[in-house]
N, C-alpha and C positions, 0 to 999 in steps of 0.2 A: 504494500500500500504506500503511495507517495507520502512523504512526511507531512505535507500540508493538509492532507485529507482530515487528519485528526483535529487540526486547528479549525478547519472549516465546519466540522460537526458541532464544535462548541458554540459557534456564534452564527447560526443560520439567520437569526433575526438582527443581531447586533454584533458582528464579528469583532469590531474594534474593542468593544467592552469585554467580550469573551477572552480575547488575547490579553488585555490588561489584567483581567481577573486571574489568569494563570500566573502572570508575573507577580502580582500581589501575593498570591499563595506561596510563591517561591521565596519571597523576600521579607514577608511580615512574620514576626515572632508572636504567636498567640499569647495574649495576656500581658504583653509589655507595651507600655505607653509609647506612642510614636513620637517622632521628631517633627517639629514644625519647621519645614524647609522654607516657608514663606516669610518668616520674621526672625529677628528684627530687620527693618528696612536698612539697606546699605551694608549689612554684614557680609563680607566676602568669604567667610569660612577660613579654612586653613590655606586655601590656594587661590581662589578667585576665578572668575569666568575667563580670563585670558590665559590661564594655566594650561599646560599640556595634560595635566592630570584630569581636569574636567573633560577634556576632549577625548582622551583614551577611554576613560571609564564610562562615558555616556553610551557607548554602543553595547547594548545588553547581549546580543547574540555572540559577539566576540568575547565578552566577559564570561559567558557561560563556558565557552570552549577553553578559555584561558584558565578558568577555575578547575576544570578537569585536569589539565596539564599540571597546574600548580599542586593539586592534591597528590598526584603520583610522584612528582619531583620532590616535594617536601618529605614524603614517606621514605625516600631513599636514605635519609639521614637517620641512623638507628636510634640516636638519643632523642631527636625531635619526635620520631614516631612513638617511642616508648611513652612519652608524656600523654599523647593522644590515646594510645592503646590502654593505658592504665587508668585514665581519668575522664574518659569520654564514652558516651553510649552510641558512638557513630555507627557501630556494627548493627545496632537495632534501629537507629534513626538517622540514616544518611541524609534524608531531606531536612531534618531539623538542623543538622550541622551546616547544610547549604544555606538555610535561612539565616543562621547566626552569622555566617561569614559574609553573605551579601548585605545583611543589615549593617555590619561593621564597616564594610567598604563604602557603602552608600553614605553613611553618616559622616565618616571621616573625610569623604570627598566633598559632599555638597551641603552638609548641615552648617548652621551658624557656628562660629568658632567655639563658643562656650559649650554647645552640645557635642561637638566633635571631641573636644578635650575631655569632657565628662565621659564619653564613650570609651576613650582611650584609658582613662583612669579606672573605669570599671573592669576593663580587660586586664590591666595591670594587677588589680586586686585578685582576680581569678588566678592569674599566673603565679602569684605568691604561694598559693596552696598546692601547686602542681609540682611535686617533687617525687623522686623515687630512684630506683636502680634499674638500668637497662639490662637486657639479657646477657650482655657481655661483661656485666659486673661494674660498669662505670655509672656513677651517680648522674642524674640529670635534674634540671630545674627549668621550668618554662620561662623564668625571667633571666636565664643565662643570656648575657648580651650576644654571645656567639650564636646560640640557637635562634634568638630573635632575628639576628641578621640573616641567617639561613632561610627561615620561614618567609621573611619579607622579600628577600631577593628572588627566591623561587617563584613567589607569587607575582611580583611585578614584572619579572622577565616573561612569565607566561601571558600576563595581560597584554603587554606590549607586543609580543610575538603574534598573538591572536589578532590584535587590532591591525597590525600591518598586513597580515595574511588575508583577513576577511573583510576589512573595512577600508584601509588606506595604505596600499603598497608603496605609495610615493612619500610616505612620512619620512622626512629627511633625517640624516644622521644627527644634525644639530638638534632637531626636535626630540629625537630619541634620547640624546644625552640630557636635554633639558627635562624630559619626563623623569628620568632616573634621579636627577638632582632634586627636583621638586618633591617627588613622592617619598624620598628618604626621610622627610620630616616625620612621617607617621612612625617609621621604625625607631627613629631617635627619641620621639616622645614616649614610645613603649619601653625604652631602656636599652635599645641595641647600640652597639658601637661598631666602628670600622665598617660602616654600611657602604657597599659599592654605589657610586653615583654617576657612572657613565657606562657606555657600552664596553669600553676597554676594561674598566674595572670589573664589570660583571663577568666578562670573558675570563679574566685572570682569576677571579674568585672561584668560578666553577672549576677551572683547571687545577687550582691548588687544593680544592676540597674533595676532588674525586676519589682519592685513596681512602677517604673516610666513609664514602657512600657504599651502599650494598643493595642487593635485590635478593631477599631471602623469603622464608615462609610467611612472615608477617606482611611483607610488601605484596606477595602474591595474593594473600587474603584480601588486602585492600583492593587490588585490581578485580578480584572475583566479586566483591561486594559492589563495586562500581558498575561492573558489567551486568549485574543482576538487579540494579537499582530499579524500583518501580517508577512508573510515570506519575506525575502529580495529578493527571486527569486521564480518564479512560479515552483511548483513541490516540494518545500522544506517544505510545511506545516506539513507533518507528522514528519519530523526531528525536526522542531521548537517545536512542541508540546512535543516531547520526551525530548528535552533538558530542556524545562521549567519545566516539571513534575519531571525530575531528579534533578533539582535545588531545588524544593520544598522538595524533600526527604532529602536534606542536612540540613535543618533547625534543630536546636536542639529540643529535645523532648518537652521542656516547650513551645517553640514557636509554634510547630505543635498543641499542645493541645489548645492554645489560638485561633489559626486559625480554629481549628475543622477538621483537615485533618489527624491527626496522625494515627488512625486505618486503614483508607482507604489506606494511603500511605504505611504503613507497609505491607499490604497484596499484593499490586501490585509492590512493590519495587524490588523484585528479578528478575522478568521478565524485568522490565524497565532497570535494571542494565545490563542485558545481551544484550538487544537491543542497549543500549548506547555504550557499549564496541564495538559492531559491527559497529555502525555508526561512532565512533571516529577514527577507523582505517584508512579510506580513508582521513579524515581530516588531520591526522598526516602525511600520505603519501604525500598528496598534498601540505603540508606546509614545505617540505624540502627546505632549503634556507630561513629560517625565520629570523626575526629581530635579534634573539639571535645568529644565525650563522654569520650575518653581524657584530654584536658587537664583537663576539669572534675573527673574522678575524682582526677587528680594533685593539683590544688589542694586538693580536699576532704580528701585523705589527710593533708595537713599540719595540719589542724585537728581530726583525729580523728573526722570525720563518717563 
């Protein structure tokens, strides 16, 4: 079944509302008060509307694919994975973890500055209680600056790679470096140090850290859970599979080799890219009036525009 067919079923009478409803389901945490992205007037948040962070994070289809790649890449660090494995219910509630992650990214990107910093402080508080011992006997702590840098770098690398592949292949080298530099503020506010802030620094960072990364039983379980993930709505299963495999395509070559999917992914990637571009179009159409739009209106209101 074509990936768009499930989306069409959801909104025969009002397809835009149906598409938006799916995205809201994916990004809203039940029982938690939302962030007011429309006030106070003039507040630019952590980055502002002219930032490359706002631009990259606005394309939801790309962010979905980047999130898949980020999850797998982050899991390759055994101590980073140990904290999630021991202190999270992601194996029973993968959708819940997706909601929490997307909520954090959206708030730190587009929310007023006080709300964004409050969100970061909440996460820092959670991190302080996440400690333990990894399977190799080494202790871990979620607020370890090195682990925070790894989680951040794997995530923003994946977001940027997805944006360039699925939204803007012409995104310049200078803009990419600017994105890395801007978005590092989130990692630094969380307590990370030595955060890569350019393409060259990210490349060297991955190269230096590769000996510490692994693909073992726990990582294979993460991949299995991801591939078996349920769709948020009935009829969306083909689209979910498409986005998951497109996310796997984004992994750097050295990571694909360790996982053992490089050759297969390269052969099927061109067709999958075409299908994803087709599936992304209705998502972008349905998400007019996004958080980024609310945030832009908030900033403009402060200048009387």
